[in-house]
C-alpha positions in Angstrom: -8.9 -3.5 1.9 -7.7 0.1 1.6 -4.3 1.2 2.8 -5.5 3.0 6.0 -7.4 -0.1 7.1 -4.3 -2.3 6.4 -2.2 0.0 8.6 -4.7 0.1 11.4 -5.0 -3.8 11.3 -1.2 -4.1 11.1 -1.5 -6.0 7.8 0.6 -3.5 5.9 4.2 -4.2 5.1 6.6 -1.3 6.1 9.8 -0.6 4.2 12.5 1.6 5.7 15.2 2.8 3.2 18.4 3.8 4.9 19.4 1.9 8.1 21.4 4.5 9.9 20.8 6.1 13.3 17.3 7.2 12.2 16.1 4.4 9.9 17.3 1.4 12.0 15.5 2.5 15.3 12.4 3.3 13.2 12.4 -0.1 11.5 12.9 -1.9 14.9 10.0 0.2 16.4 7.6 -0.9 13.6 8.6 -4.6 14.1 8.1 -4.2 17.9 4.5 -3.0 17.2 3.7 -6.1 15.1 4.4 -4.9 11.6 6.3 -6.9 9.0 9.1 -4.5 8.3 11.7 -4.7 5.5 14.9 -2.7 6.1 16.7 -1.6 2.9 20.2 -0.3 2.5 22.7 -0.2 -0.3 25.5 -0.9 2.3 26.0 -4.7 2.1 28.2 -4.6 5.2 25.3 -3.2 7.3 22.9 -5.9 6.0 25.4 -8.6 6.6 25.9 -7.4 10.2 22.1 -7.2 10.8 21.6 -10.7 9.4 24.2 -11.9 11.9 22.4 -10.1 14.7 25.3 -7.6 15.1 24.7 -4.0 15.7 26.7 -1.0 14.3 24.9 1.7 16.3 26.1 2.4 19.8 22.7 2.7 21.6 21.1 -0.3 19.9 22.5 -3.6 21.2 22.7 -7.0 19.4 19.8 -8.4 21.4 17.5 -5.7 20.2 18.4 -6.6 16.6 17.7 -10.3 17.2 14.4 -9.5 18.9 13.3 -7.2 16.1 14.1 -9.9 13.5 12.1 -12.4 15.5 9.2 -9.9 15.5 9.2 -9.5 11.7 12.2 -7.2 10.8 13.9 -8.4 7.6 17.1 -6.5 6.5 18.1 -6.7 2.8 19.9 -5.0 -0.1 17.2 -6.3 -2.5 15.2 -3.2 -3.6 12.8 -5.2 -5.8 11.1 -6.0 -2.4 9.5 -2.5 -2.8 6.8 -4.1 -5.0 5.5 -6.0 -2.0 5.6 -3.1 0.4 2.7 -0.8 1.4 4.6 2.0 3.1 8.0 3.3 2.0 9.9 5.5 4.5 13.0 7.2 3.2 15.7 7.9 5.9 18.8 8.4 3.7 21.4 11.0 4.5 21.2 14.6 3.3 24.7 15.9 4.2 25.2 19.7 4.1 27.4 21.2 1.4 29.8 24.1 1.7 27.0 26.7 1.7 24.9 24.6 4.2 22.6 23.4 1.5 21.4 19.8 1.8 22.8 17.3 -0.7 19.7 15.6 -2.1 21.5 13.1 -4.3 20.8 10.2 -1.9 17.1 11.0 -2.0 17.1 11.4 -5.8 19.1 8.1 -6.2 16.6 6.3 -3.9 13.7 7.5 -6.1 15.4 6.3 -9.2 16.2 2.9 -7.6 12.6 2.3 -6.4 10.9 3.7 -9.6 10.5 0.2 -11.3 8.8 -1.2 -8.2 6.4 1.4 -7.0 2.7 0.8 -7.5 -0.8 2.2 -6.7 -2.0 2.5 -3.2 1.4 2.9 -1.6 2.4 5.6 0.9 5.8 7.1 0.6 7.2 9.3 3.4 10.4 11.3 3.4 12.1 11.6 6.8 15.4 12.9 5.7 16.2 16.5 7.0 15.9 18.9 4.1 14.7 22.4 3.1 11.1 23.5 3.0 9.6 22.6 -0.3 11.6 19.4 -1.1 8.5 17.1 -0.9 6.5 19.4 -3.3 9.4 20.1 -5.6 11.0 16.7 -5.9 8.7 13.8 -4.7 5.4 15.1 -6.0 6.4 15.8 -9.6 8.4 12.4 -9.7 5.3 10.4 -8.8 2.9 12.6 -10.9 5.1 11.8 -13.9 4.6 8.0 -13.2 0.9 8.6 -13.6 -0.3 8.4 -10.0 -3.0 10.6 -8.7 -1.6 11.8 -5.3 -4.2 11.7 -2.6 -6.3 9.2 -4.6 -4.3 6.2 -5.6 -0.9 7.1 -4.2 0.0 9.0 -1.0 3.0 11.2 0.0 3.9 12.4 3.4 6.8 14.1 5.2 7.8 13.6 8.8 11.0 15.0 10.1 13.3 12.5 11.8 13.1 12.7 15.6 16.1 11.0 17.2 18.1 11.8 20.3 20.8 9.0 20.2 21.9 7.9 23.6 19.2 9.8 25.5 17.7 7.1 27.9 14.6 9.2 28.6 13.4 9.9 25.0 13.4 7.3 22.2 11.5 6.8 18.9 8.3 5.9 20.9 8.3 8.8 23.3 9.5 11.8 21.2 6.5 13.6 19.7 6.4 13.2 15.9 5.5 16.0 13.4 3.5 14.5 10.5 2.3 16.0 7.2 0.8 15.1 3.9 0.6 16.5 0.4 -3.2 16.3 0.5 -5.7 15.8 3.4 -6.0 12.1 2.5 -2.1 11.8 2.6 -2.1 13.6 6.0 -4.7 11.3 7.4 -3.0 8.1 6.3 0.5 9.4 7.5 -0.9 10.3 10.9 -2.6 6.9 11.2 0.7 5.2 10.4 2.8 7.0 13.1 0.0 6.8 15.6 0.8 3.0 15.7 4.4 3.5 16.9 4.7 6.8 18.8 2.9 8.2 21.8 2.1 11.6 20.3 1.8 12.7 16.7 1.6 16.4 15.8 -0.2 16.9 12.4 0.7 20.2 10.6 -0.9 22.0 7.7 1.6 21.2 4.9 4.8 19.3 4.1 6.5 22.7 3.9 5.6 23.4 7.5 6.9 20.0 8.6 10.1 20.5 6.7 10.6 23.9 8.3 
């Protein structure tokens, strides 16, 4: 079964890296929609709290964590789980430096961490806020160097984080989601993925446009 079919049938396993105010609601949303979802974070304290059904984000209560886990959400620090995952979504911080340039060290360290475990026919999506060109300049060469043929046996997308914490009217499901891919095949598969969890996806022509 190809990856797009696995996504549409909800047989794909989703991995969300970075369980902050963007990644945690996203992971919960995938679990709510029937996906087995692995939440990964280097912060052992966060994982401990989640495994005890305790929240650390104001607008997500303990009950929601417990319900997500019952629905198939599994929080862990164990990055070798990447080998079993079909879709990897990176939601790590990109804090601004003194010249307002995003610090990409978290993204780069994430790529190094998952490098031993990535395999053919995975989709990787960057959600972290960054400058136009990041996906093409950092992710694409990284996975090309591992021997993957992007758009053929490995897929790369970019979808900017869309969160409005504390807003009762708009949440992960109801905020329209911009989606993009490095190739047409990457775009199609990224769109198919987010179509499963949000009311409205907005495909754009390139990852640069989505980053902008």
